[in-house]
N, C-alpha and C positions, 0 to 999 in steps of 0.2 A: 581363533579367540580363546577357545577352550583350553588349547596347549599353553598359551601364554598364561592363562589364569592359574593352570596347574602348576607351571614353573613358578608362578610368582608366590603361590602358597608355600611351595618347598622352601623357597628362599627365605620366606617370611616366618616359617616356623623354625627354620636354623637361626635367624636373627632373634626371634623371641626367647629360644633355648639359650643364648648366649647373653640375653638381658640387654640388648642393645636397641630394641625397638618395641612398640606397642603391639599386641597380638590383633590390632584391628587395622583394617585397610586405610591408609591414610588418604586424606581428601584428593591429593594431587595424583593418586593412582586410580581413582574412581574414573569409570567411563563418563563422558560428557552428558550433561543434564540429570546428574546422579548426586546424591548427597547422603552422607551417613546421619542417621537419626539416633540410633542406638545400637548396642552389640547385635550385630545381625540384621539390622532393619535400616532400609534404604528408601529414599523418596526418588521418584522419577518424574520429570516435567520437561518436555522439550520446548516450552515457549507457546504452546497451543491453548493457553489457559486452563488446562487439565494436569492434574497431579496425581500419580499413581504411587502405590507403596509396595514394597515386597520384604518378606523376611526369610532369611537362609537359615535352615536347620540342619541337622546331621542326617536327615532323610529326605531332604528335598526342599523345594521352594514353595511359598504360599504368596501369590500376587493378588492384590488388590485393584480393581477397577481396570477395564480393558478399554474403555472410551471409544475407540474406531481401530479400523485395521491398521492405518498408518500410525497411530499412536502405539498400538500393541506391538507392531514390528520392531519400533525402536526400543520400546520397553523390553521386549524378550532379548534383543540384542544386549542391552544394558545388563540385564540378569546374567547372561551367559558370560559376560565379561568379568563379573564379579565372582561366580561361582560355576564349577561344573555339576553341580547337583541340579537334577530334573525339576521342571516345575511340576508339582503334584497337583495344586489347586489354583484356580482363579476365581476370586470371590466378587460377586456382583453387589453394589450399595443397594440399588434400587431398579425400577423398571425402565427408565426413561432412555430414549434411544441415544441421546448424546453421552451417556455414561455406559450403557450396558451394550454398545456395539463392540465390534472387532475381536469377539470371543474365539472367532474360529482359528485365529493365529495360535491362541493358547491350546485350543482343542488339538489341532494339528500337531503341536508340540507334546502331547500326551496328558495335558492337565484335565483334571475334572472340574466343571464348571459349575457353581454352587449359588442359588439365589433363594431369598425367602419365597414362601409358596404364593404370597400375593403377586410378587413381581415375576415369578415365574408364569403364573395363570395369564397375566397381561402380556407377557413377551410372547407366550404361544398363540395368545388371540391377536396380537397387533405385531406381526413380525416386521422389522424394520429391514431396509435394504442391506444393511451391513451387520445384522444381529442373528445370532443363532440362539436357539432355545438351551437353556443350561441343562446339564447331565443330571443334576440332582436339586433338590429343594428341601427346605425344612420349614416347619410352622411353629406358632407359639411365639413367646416373646425372648427365649433364650436358647442358643444352641451353641455346643463347643466344638472346635475342630482340632484335634491333637496330632502334631507330626513330629515325630523324635520326642525332643524334650520340649517342644514348644507348643503352647495352647493359645488359640485364638477364641476370645468370647464374642460370639455374634448376638447384638442386643437388637431386638424389634420394639420400638418405643410407641407404636400406635400410627395413628393417621396424622401426620404431621406434613410430609412432602412426598408425593408420588405414591407408589405402591410398594410394600415390602421394605421400606427404607431401614436399613441396617447400619448401626454403629459398631465398629470392630474395636476391641481391647486386646492388647498384648500385656497380660497382667504381670509377667516376670520383667518385662522390659519397661513396663509403666507409659506404654505407647499406644495411642488411640488413632484410628482412622475415620475421618469425619466427612461426609459428602453432603454439600449443599445446605445443610441445617445451619452451619456457621462458615462464615466466610471473613477473615481478617481483614479489617480496613476497608470494608465495602458496604453501602447501604443495602437494603433488600433488592433483589435482582428484577429490574423492570417492572412490569405490572404484577409481580410475585405470583406467577403461574403455578396452579396445582399445589398451593400451600394452604393449610387450614391454620390460620393465624393463632388462635388461641391454643390448638393442640401443639403447634409449633412452640409457644412459649412453654407449655408443660414439658416438651421433650428436652428443650434446653435445659431446663431445671434440673431434669433426670440425667442428663449427661455430665451436668456439674456434679453429682453425686457418683459417678463412675470413678473407677479406681485407675487413674492415669496422670501423669505429670506433662507429658508433651503429647502433641497432636500433629498429624499430617492433614492437611485440608485439601480436597480436591481443587477447591479455587482459593488462593490466597494472594491479597493485594499488598503484602509486605514487601519492603524492599529484597529481601532474600527468601523468597516462598518457599523454595526447596527444604530451607530449614525448618519448616513447621511452625508451630506456635504453642500456646498453653491454653489452660482453662479460662485464662482471663480473656482471650479471643472469644470463648463462647460466651462469658459474662457480659462482655461489651455487645455482642450482637443481641442478647436478651435485653440489655438496657436500651438500646436503639430502638427496639420494638416499643418498649414501655414509655420512653420519651416521646417517640412519635405519636403514640396514642395520647398521652398528657397533652401535648400541644394542640391536638385536634379538639380536645374538650374544653381546653382554654379559649380557643376561638368560639366554641359555642356560648360558653359563659360572657364572652364579649358581646354576643348577639350577633356574630358574623353569619351572613347567610350561608348554611351548609353547602351549597353548591360552589361557594366562593372558597371555602376553608382550605382545600388541597392546594389552590395557588397562592395562598399568603402564609401557610405553616412554613416556620424556618427553625432549623436546629444548627445553630453556629457552631456548636461543639463538635459537629460532624462533617463541616465544611471540606476537611482535607481527605475524606473518605472517597473511595472511587465510586462514581455514579451519583454522586449528590447532585449535582446539577441537571443530569439527565433524568434521575429516577426518583427524586425524593418527591416530586409532586404525584407521580404514579403510585408510590408507596402510600401515600396519604390517602388517596381516592381508595386503595383496596383496603386499608385498615378501617377507614370511615364505612366502607360498604358493609364489611363483614360485621360491623358494629350495629349496623342499622337493619341489614337483611337478614343477618344470621350467617352462621359459618358454612364455609364452602371449601372444599369438598366434604361430604358427611356420609356416613352409612352406619347402620346398627352394628354393635358387637355381635359375633358369633354366638 
């Protein structure tokens, strides 16, 4: 694979020098389950409902989201078909096992695994069967990693989902990588586990203020999920939460028994979103309970 990638780049460089083709790898030359997002930036998703991302620099590769050993094995192979550059970093978005497993594949390939300090502490205390503790952690609300001429901004926006949830931004390419906090064309996940709803709303507002145009979402229910999305997808998710809360309170004003509200709330404008029939009532229960009992989870600021 590496020989093929090197030979292709030599041919490509010659073609570029003659002005007969673009300096970017064309879509038909990319490995399976891989799409080009911007210069040197690619998404990877083998159809397991998880999408990762990687950026190729002149000093190595930065990979985002390992998911599992099976996912990471295919992910690493895809990277090696695109470039001979070694993977220098594997960045975790947050602590949950279904996102942060599989890191050993990249560790064995020589990558440094990085997570926010809160995610690191949780992973150390709650080792999953397919999880390894990261090599490095960082704390606070902002950290940058620079490799070659590429900088990745790591943004921690507080208690929204899981621990140490990080939103990644490539400022030069104007691309973001967003896990779980926004999912295009899908209502909130199931019973909305490990989300602080109000803090989630605040975080979505802050994501909208970050400097990017395109985003790769770990989960994406669009027709072409590997192509990513835009800030509009983040705005749509924020609006869904607010529309759901408004519908709940509209039922209160009608005099509907609170225990019946989740079963009668309807948001027809979202009927074509994934999970609408299965999860809308669960979503309503969660939003209603948080507004009644108070936000969960919660902890004091350090």
